[in-house]
C-alpha positions in Angstrom: 112.9 108.8 132.7 113.6 105.3 131.3 114.1 102.4 133.6 117.9 101.8 133.7 117.8 99.1 136.4 120.0 96.3 135.3 121.1 98.0 132.1 124.6 99.4 131.6 124.3 103.1 130.7 127.3 102.5 128.4 125.3 100.0 126.4 122.3 102.2 126.3 124.1 105.3 125.0 126.9 104.0 122.9 124.4 103.0 120.2 122.8 106.5 120.0 125.5 108.7 118.7 125.9 109.5 115.0 129.1 110.2 113.1 130.4 113.7 113.5 127.5 114.7 115.8 128.4 117.4 118.4 127.8 115.9 121.8 128.4 116.4 125.5 129.7 113.3 127.4 129.2 112.5 131.1 131.8 110.0 132.1 131.6 108.7 135.7 132.1 105.3 137.3 129.0 106.1 139.3 126.6 104.9 136.6 123.4 106.0 138.3 124.7 109.6 138.8 125.9 109.8 135.2 122.5 108.7 133.8 120.6 111.0 136.2 122.7 114.0 135.2 122.5 113.2 131.5 118.7 112.9 131.5 118.3 116.2 133.3 120.7 118.0 131.0 118.9 116.6 127.9 115.6 118.1 129.3 117.2 121.5 129.8 116.7 124.2 127.1 120.1 125.7 128.1 122.3 122.9 126.8 122.9 123.1 123.1 124.3 119.6 122.7 123.0 116.1 122.8 124.2 114.6 126.2 125.3 111.0 126.6 126.4 109.0 129.7 129.3 106.6 129.9 130.7 104.4 132.6 133.1 102.5 130.3 136.4 103.8 129.1 136.2 101.8 125.9 132.8 103.2 124.9 133.9 106.8 125.6 137.0 106.5 123.5 134.9 104.9 120.7 132.6 107.9 120.9 135.6 110.2 120.7 136.7 108.5 117.4 133.3 108.9 115.8 131.8 112.2 117.3 132.9 115.7 118.0 132.9 115.8 121.8 132.2 119.5 122.5 132.1 119.1 126.3 133.2 116.4 128.7 132.0 116.1 132.3 134.1 113.6 134.2 134.3 112.2 137.7 137.3 113.2 139.8 138.7 109.6 140.0 139.0 109.0 136.3 142.3 108.0 134.6 144.0 111.2 133.4 145.4 109.3 130.4 141.9 108.7 129.2 141.0 112.3 129.6 144.1 113.4 127.6 142.9 111.5 124.6 139.6 113.3 124.4 139.5 116.1 121.8 137.2 118.5 123.6 137.4 122.3 124.1 135.6 122.1 127.4 136.4 119.6 130.1 135.0 119.8 133.6 135.6 117.7 136.7 132.6 116.7 138.8 133.6 115.9 142.4 133.0 116.3 146.1 133.7 119.4 148.1 135.7 122.3 146.8 138.9 122.2 144.7 140.7 125.6 144.3 143.5 124.1 142.3 141.6 124.3 139.0 139.0 126.6 137.4 137.0 123.7 135.9 136.1 121.8 139.1 132.3 121.7 140.0 130.7 120.1 143.1 128.6 117.3 141.8 126.1 117.3 144.7 124.0 120.3 143.7 121.1 120.9 141.4 121.5 120.2 137.7 120.4 123.8 137.1 123.3 125.1 139.2 125.8 122.8 137.5 124.6 123.9 134.0 124.9 127.6 135.1 128.5 127.1 136.4 129.5 125.2 133.2 128.3 127.9 130.8 129.6 130.7 133.1 133.1 129.1 132.7 132.6 129.0 128.9 131.7 132.7 128.9 134.9 133.4 130.8 136.9 131.7 128.1 135.1 133.7 125.4 133.5 130.6 123.9 129.9 131.0 125.2 126.9 130.0 123.1 125.6 133.5 122.6 126.4 137.2 123.1 123.0 138.3 124.4 123.3 141.0 127.0 120.9 141.1 129.9 118.9 144.1 130.7 119.8 146.2 133.8 116.9 147.6 135.8 117.4 149.9 138.8 114.9 150.5 141.5 115.6 153.9 143.1 114.1 156.6 145.2 115.5 159.6 147.2 112.8 158.9 149.7 113.1 156.2 152.3 109.4 155.7 152.8 108.2 154.1 149.5 108.6 150.3 149.8 111.5 150.4 147.3 112.9 147.0 148.2 109.5 145.4 148.2 108.9 146.8 144.7 112.3 145.5 143.5 111.6 142.0 144.8 108.0 142.0 143.4 109.3 143.1 140.1 111.9 140.3 140.1 109.1 137.8 140.9 107.0 139.0 138.0 109.8 139.1 135.5 111.0 135.6 136.5 107.7 134.1 135.1 109.2 134.4 131.6 112.9 135.0 132.0 115.9 134.3 134.3 116.4 137.2 136.7 119.1 138.1 139.2 118.5 140.5 142.2 121.3 142.6 143.7 121.0 145.0 146.7 123.2 148.0 147.2 121.6 148.8 150.5 124.1 149.1 153.3 121.9 147.1 155.6 119.4 145.4 153.4 117.4 143.6 156.2 116.5 140.6 154.0 117.4 137.7 156.3 113.7 136.8 156.6 113.3 136.7 152.8 116.5 135.1 151.5 118.5 132.1 152.8 121.9 133.2 154.1 124.7 132.3 151.7 128.2 131.3 152.5 129.5 133.9 150.0 127.8 137.2 149.5 128.1 140.4 147.4 131.4 141.3 149.1 133.0 138.0 147.9 131.5 138.5 144.4 133.0 142.0 144.1 136.4 140.6 145.3 136.3 138.0 142.5 135.4 140.6 140.0 138.3 142.8 140.9 141.0 140.1 141.4 140.1 137.0 139.3 141.0 138.1 135.8 139.5 135.9 133.1 137.7 133.7 135.7 135.4 136.5 136.9 132.0 135.1 135.9 132.4 131.5 137.1 133.6 132.8 140.5 130.8 135.4 140.8 128.2 132.6 140.0 129.5 130.7 143.0 128.2 133.5 145.3 124.7 133.5 143.8 121.9 132.1 145.8 118.8 130.2 144.5 115.6 129.0 146.1 113.2 131.8 145.1 111.6 132.3 141.8 114.7 134.3 140.9 118.4 134.2 141.9 120.1 136.7 144.2 123.4 137.9 145.4 123.1 137.9 149.2 123.7 141.5 150.5 127.2 142.5 151.5 127.9 141.7 155.2 130.4 144.6 155.4 129.2 147.9 153.8 132.7 149.2 153.3 133.5 146.4 150.9 131.0 148.1 148.4 131.2 151.7 149.5 134.9 152.0 148.5 134.2 151.0 144.9 133.3 153.8 142.4 129.8 153.9 140.8 131.5 153.2 137.4 133.2 150.1 138.7 130.0 148.9 140.4 128.1 149.2 137.1 130.9 147.4 135.3 130.6 144.6 137.8 126.8 144.3 137.0 127.6 144.6 133.3 130.0 141.7 133.4 127.1 139.5 134.7 124.7 141.0 132.1 127.1 140.3 129.2 127.5 136.7 130.3 124.0 135.9 129.0 123.2 133.8 132.1 120.5 136.3 133.1 118.0 138.1 130.9 117.5 140.8 133.5 119.4 142.0 136.5 117.4 144.1 139.0 119.4 146.4 141.3 117.9 147.7 144.5 119.9 151.0 144.6 120.8 152.1 148.1 123.3 154.3 149.8 126.3 152.0 149.2 126.8 153.4 145.8 128.7 156.7 146.3 127.3 158.3 143.1 124.0 156.6 142.3 123.1 158.9 139.4 126.3 157.8 137.5 125.2 154.2 138.0 121.5 154.8 137.2 122.3 156.8 134.0 123.9 153.7 132.5 121.0 151.3 133.2 118.2 150.3 130.8 115.2 151.0 133.0 114.5 152.8 136.3 111.6 152.1 138.6 110.8 154.7 141.2 108.0 153.9 143.7 106.0 157.0 144.5 106.8 158.3 148.0 104.3 158.3 150.8 103.9 161.4 152.9 104.6 165.1 152.2 108.3 165.0 153.1 108.9 161.9 150.8 107.0 163.5 147.9 109.0 166.7 148.3 112.3 164.8 148.1 111.2 163.1 145.0 110.1 166.4 143.4 113.5 167.9 144.3 115.2 164.9 142.7 113.2 165.3 139.4 114.0 169.0 139.4 117.7 168.2 139.8 117.6 165.7 136.9 116.0 168.3 134.6 118.9 170.6 135.1 121.8 168.2 135.4 123.9 166.1 133.0 121.7 163.1 134.1 118.5 164.5 132.6 118.4 161.5 130.2 117.4 159.4 133.2 113.9 160.8 133.1 113.2 159.2 129.8 113.7 155.7 131.2 112.0 156.3 134.6 108.7 154.6 135.5 106.8 155.9 138.6 105.2 153.0 140.5 102.1 154.1 142.4 101.3 151.8 145.3 98.0 152.1 147.3 99.7 150.6 150.4 98.2 151.1 153.8 100.2 152.8 156.5 100.1 149.8 158.8 102.5 148.0 156.5 105.3 150.1 157.7 107.8 148.3 159.9 106.7 144.8 158.7 109.3 142.3 157.5 109.2 141.6 153.8 107.5 138.3 153.1 106.7 136.3 150.1 103.0 137.2 150.5 103.8 140.9 150.5 105.9 140.6 147.4 103.2 138.7 145.5 100.3 140.7 146.8 97.5 141.9 144.5 98.2 145.6 145.0 101.8 145.5 144.0 101.2 143.1 141.2 98.6 145.4 139.7 100.8 148.4 140.1 103.7 146.7 138.3 101.5 145.4 135.5 100.7 149.0 134.6 104.4 149.7 134.0 105.3 149.5 130.3 108.6 147.6 130.8 106.8 144.5 132.1 
């Protein structure tokens, strides 16, 4: 990053724009913050505009006369009259705390990655996003409870996140992932509430519930199982599809549990299905009964997208808490590399 000490960011940036160039402007009286955010956004491959920082009202208005300001990120204590003169389709306020009075308020004290995600989620809500790419939906499912299903789902997320942005969602009624994920203030229950009640502001509100900190993002499992269990499989899939259509994530991985009241309806709409091979005679018999049912039911198309994951796990792993080492272990990594969807 250039050394801005003793240099006005207004002076540095006002000379860089070109006539009719499409730009994003960061306007804040906190000069150091504006420059830091600007530099980070210019390094991101998710921002399709040239980003410039301003701490001077005059310089910003001069830019407005000569450039097409596609997006304006402004501090919360900026003169409203100045903002009203900006010809921009997207204006966001960067401030402290939480402001529920407007949809375009973003807390400035979080990672740049998070700020960018929230910004473009809002643009998707308004129908003016940068692309219409739909993310892939992969479901990890098994009728057997003894197969390391959740471990496989997390390991698959980790592998996929090496080359794409991935989101993990659990539909287990009691996921037991407190040792793996950091507890979030908002979880899957809140995300589903926003989906049902927030109209055109669905995506940006759902994104507020998503946690980071791992190689991939996650919706923290629902604290109250009934919040999910009362929703139909069709609505649950539509919820996931809303996120997929936003283009924020290239793949959404669903750990399918018992919260979904008709998992076959949900699974039949997904792009890929991973099923860890069961361990033990009872588990294997359950899986065989499941495959026999698919062959005779209206869900027989599921079989064409199903990949069996064979894991040579030792019995002494049963009962252990899921850890990062387990998810990134050699055995599970090798097993997933043999799956054609990787």
